[in-house]
N, C-alpha and C positions, 0 to 999 in steps of 0.2 A: 629520745628527744623529739623524734618525728611524731610520736603518739601524743605529745604535749602541744606541739606547734600546730598540728593539723586542726584540732578543735578550736584553738585560739584564733587561727586565721579564718576559719569558716564563720564562727560566731562573731568575732570582732569585725571581720569584713562586712557581714550583713548589717551590723549596727552602724558602721561608718558610712556605708553606701546609703543606708536609710536616712541618716542625718544629713548627708550632703545633698541627696536628691530632694529631700523634704525642704531643706533650707533654700535651695535653688528655686524650687517651685513657689515657695512662699515669697521669695524676693521678686520673682516675675509677676505674681499676682498683686503684690504691693505697688510695684511700678505701674502696672496697668490701671490700678485703682486711682493712682495719683494723676494719670493722664486723662482718664475718662471720668470726670466728676458727674456727668449727666446720668450715669447708670450705676447702681449699687452692686452689680453682679460680681465684680472682681473682689470687692470687700466681703461680700457674703460667702464667696467660695473659700475664702481664707478660714472660715469657721470649720471647714472640713479637713484641716491639716492634721489633726490628731488621728482620725480614722484613716486618712491617706497614708500616714507614716506607719500605722499598724499593718495596713495591707502590704506595703513595701517590705517591711521587716518579716512578716509571716511568709510572704511569697519567696523572698530571697533565702530565708533559713529553711523553708520546706524544700526548696529545690536543691539546696546544697548540703542538707543534713546527712545524707548518705555518705558524702565524701568526708565528713568530720570523723566518722567511726567513733562516735561518743555514745557510750552505754548501748552497745549493739543489742543487748537482751531486751531493752526497753524501746527499741527503734519504732516498733509499730504503734505503741501508745503515744510516744512523743510526736510521731508523724501525724496521727489522728488528731492530737491536741492542736498542732499547728494548723491543720486543715480547718478545724472548728473556729480557731481564731481568725483565719483568713476569711471564712464565710461570714462570720459575724461582723468583722470590721468592714468587709465589702458592702454588706447591707447597710451599715451605719453610714458609709460614704455615699451610697446611692441616695439615701434619704436626705443627707445634707445638700447634695447637688440638686436634687429635685426641689428642695425648699428654697435654695438660692434662685433657681430659675423662676419658680412661681412667684416668689416675693418680688423679684425684679419686674416681672410682667405686671403685677398688681401696682407697684410703685409708679410705673410709667402711666398706667391707666388712671390712677388716682390723681396724679399731678396734672393730667390733661383735662379731667372732668370734675375736679373737686369743687370748683366755683360754679359750674353750670348745673350739675346734677348730683348733689351730695347723697340723696337717697339711693341712687344707682351705685355710687361708690360703696356705700354700706352693704348693699346687696351683694356686690362682687366680693367684698371682703368676707362676708359670711360663707359664700360658696367656696372661696379659695381656702378658708380655714378647714372646712369639712373635707374638701378634696385632698388636702395634705394629710389629714388624719386617715383617710381611706388608703392613700398611697403608702403611708407608713405602716398601716396594718397589713396590707398585702405584701409589702417587702418583708416585714417581720415574719409572716406566716411562711412565705417561700423560703426564707433563710432557715427557719426552724425545721421545715420539712427536709431541706437539703442536708442540714446537720444530722438529722435522724437517719437519712439514707446512707450516711457514711458507715453506719454500723451494720454488719452483715445480718444480724438477727432481724433488724427492721426490714431489710430488703427481702428476706425470706417470707416475712409476714405480710408483704405488700399485697399479694394476690388475695389473701383472705380478708384483708382490710377493705379492698376495693369491692369484693363480693358482698360484704355486709354494709357497704356505704349507704345503700338505700334505707335499710332498717335503722341504722344509726342516725341518719338524717331526719327520719320521722320522729324518733325518740328525742333527739336534740331539739327539733322544732317545737314539740309539745312542751318540753321542759323549759325552754327559753322563749316562750311565747311573748311575755311582757318585754323582754330585752329586744327581741326582733321587732315588735311593734314600735318600740321607741326608736330603733335604728331606722326603720322605714319612715317614721315621722320626722326624723332628723333630715333625711333626704328631701322629704316633702317641704319642710320649712326652708331648706337651703335653696331649692330650685323653684318653689312655689311663691317666693317673695312674700310670705306671710309676716315674718318678723326677721329683723336683721340686727347685727351687732351695732350698738349705738342708738337703737330706737328707744323712745320713751314710751313705756307701757304701764298699764294699771291692771294688776292681776290680784284677784281676791282682795280688793280694796287697798293694795300696796302699790304706791307710785315709785317708779325707779327706771333705770336705764339698763338695757340688755348688755351685759359685760362679756359673756362667753356662751358659745353654742357648740355643743358636741353632738355626736350621733345619738347619745342617750339622754343627756340632760342639758338644761339651760339655766344660766345664772343671771339673776336680776340684782343690780346694785341699787339699793334704795337711797333716798335722800339723806337718811340718818346713818349712812355708812354701814348698813347691814347687807349681807348677801343672802338672797333667797334662791335656793337650788330646787328646780322643778323638773320632772320628766318632760321631754319634748312632746310626748303624746298628749299632754294637757292642752297644748296650743293648737292641736288638730282636732280635739274633741269638745272643747269648751270655749265659750266666748270670752274675749278679753279686749281691752282698749289699747289701741296702738296710736298714740298721738303723733307719731312721725310718719304715718301712712299718707302718701301724697305729698302735699306741701307742708312744711313745718309751721306755717303761720297758724295762730290760734286766737280765739276770742274767749276772754275771761269774764266772769260774773262776780259782782260784789253786792251783797245785800246789807241793808240797814233797816232796823225797826225804830221809827221815830214817832213823835207826837203828831196829831193831826194838824197842828198849827205850824209845822216845820216849813221853812221857806224853800220850796222845791226849786223855784227858778234860781234863787241864789245858790243852791246846791249844784245846779247845772253849771253855773259860771265857775264855781270853785273847783268842780271836777275838771273843767277845761284848763284852769290854771295849774292844777296839780299835775296833769298829764304833760303839759308843756315843759315842766321842770323835771320830768322823769325820763332819764335816758333810755330806759328799757321800753318805753312806748314807741311803737313803730309809726305812729301818725296816721294810720289808715282810717280809724273810726272810733267814735265813742258816743255814748248815749246814757241818759238818766231818765227813768220813768217810775211812776207809782204803779206797782203791780198787784197790790193787795191791801185790804183794810180790815181791821178788827175793831171791836168796841173800844179798845184802849190805844191802839197804835195803827200806823199804816206802814206798809212795806215798800221800800224804795230800792230799785235795782239799777246798778250801773253796769254798762257793757264797755269793755276796753279790749284793745287788740295788742298783739306783740308778734315778733318774728318767730318765736319758738316757745317750747314749754317752760324753759328756765326763765325767760324774760316775762312771760305772762304771770308767773308766780310772783316775780318782783313787782310788777305793776299792781297786781291785786293787793298785796300787803301794804304797798305804799299808799294807794288810794284809800284803803280802809282805815289805816292809822291816821293819815292827815285829815281826812274828812271828819272823823270822830273828834280829833283835837280841835278842829275849826268850829264844830258845832258846840263843843263844851265851852270854848272861849267867847265866841261871838253870838251864839244863839242857844243858850242853855235851856230855854223854854221848849226847844224842839226835841229834847231828849225824852225818852219814855219815863213816865212817872205814874205813881199811884194817886188817884184823885180821892181826896178825903172830904170833899165838900158834901153838904147835905143834898139829898135827892130833891129835885124840883117836882112839886106835886102838880098833877094835871088840873087845869082850871075847871070850876063848877059854874055852869052858865045859868043865868036867870032868864026871865021872860024877855028881857030886852036884848039878849044875845051877848051881854057883857060878862066878863069873868068876875064872879063874886060880887056883882053889882058895881064893879069899878069900871067906869066908862072908858078909861084910857086903855083898857085891854092888857095891862101888865099883870104879871103873876106875883101877887104879894106873898111875902113869907110870913112866918109866924111873928117876927118882931117888927113887921111893917117895912122891912128893907127889901127891895126887889132882889130876886134870886140871882140875877146877873151880877149884881154888885157883891153878893155874899161869897162869890167864888174867889175874890181877891182879898189881899191883906188890907190892913188899914190904910196904907198909902196907895190910893187908886191910880196915881200917876206913874207908878213903877211899871205897870203893864205885865208884871210877873205873876202868873197864876199860883194859887196855893198848891203846895205839893202834898 
């Protein structure tokens, strides 16, 4: 009877104590979270209740297993298994606690400076993310090394491993050269403030927002819902556009190709009216100018401003669409067209200096109608040139 009750008491007691202590700890954390709404620390610490209970159970059972006298022939294997579970769950718990502390510190910093300096907040967020990845990697490596040291064979081989560490380090460095370069590039991006999570960038002609930064790769979320994954070493070795660098305010450009007779002054007034009705325009500045001319059209450029990259895109498409619609409805003659009128011949001058002996100086056409009138349709009052 004693051989049956002893294992039951030891194992059952470890389970009951783990559940009671875990429930009590979670209850205290929940009450603390309800009292202190200004900090998310207590709520974040509750995420570690599972590794916390594993640590409790493994520690209680490992310490009392010898008293259970259960499977004595397998005692060493079971004890080593419990030790491995204890080490792994302890590393898991340390990572959860570190994540809760770091996340709490970042939340306080972001809430205090989100309105004054959003670029700085994004920079700190990038640094915090990479720091947590490094901490997790270090804790994982230490936990794995500790697990290996529980085996006598690995302890015996420790001296030879340390003796050959230099050679192995050189070989590993040569083999993982690209990985190491990406890792150092990740640190350079995080603490050099080159690019941050949430920045709007243009990489290889692709416009998007930086969604994730790790030690080895960076993910850009494009406007059409694609994800572009690139090695972080790209951003330290090649040029790219960062539209969020400094202030997020931007100036956008809209081009039109119109006829030479287009009403430029009326287009300026229409641009002003369009911007006044566009919520995305920040009201800083606008301008419209003729920037180029070709034999058939002239190029008109509008400059508009907005508070960030998303709004500047909205302003540009609104101005382009509404201006083209206004020209088509109110000034269709201003749209580009192919001129099918006959070419005007150069005048042949006589001895009196008049063209073709005609003293009025006009250029007659072959049918006796001035060339200026031949460019229009039969209704000369319409003012609409021939297309």
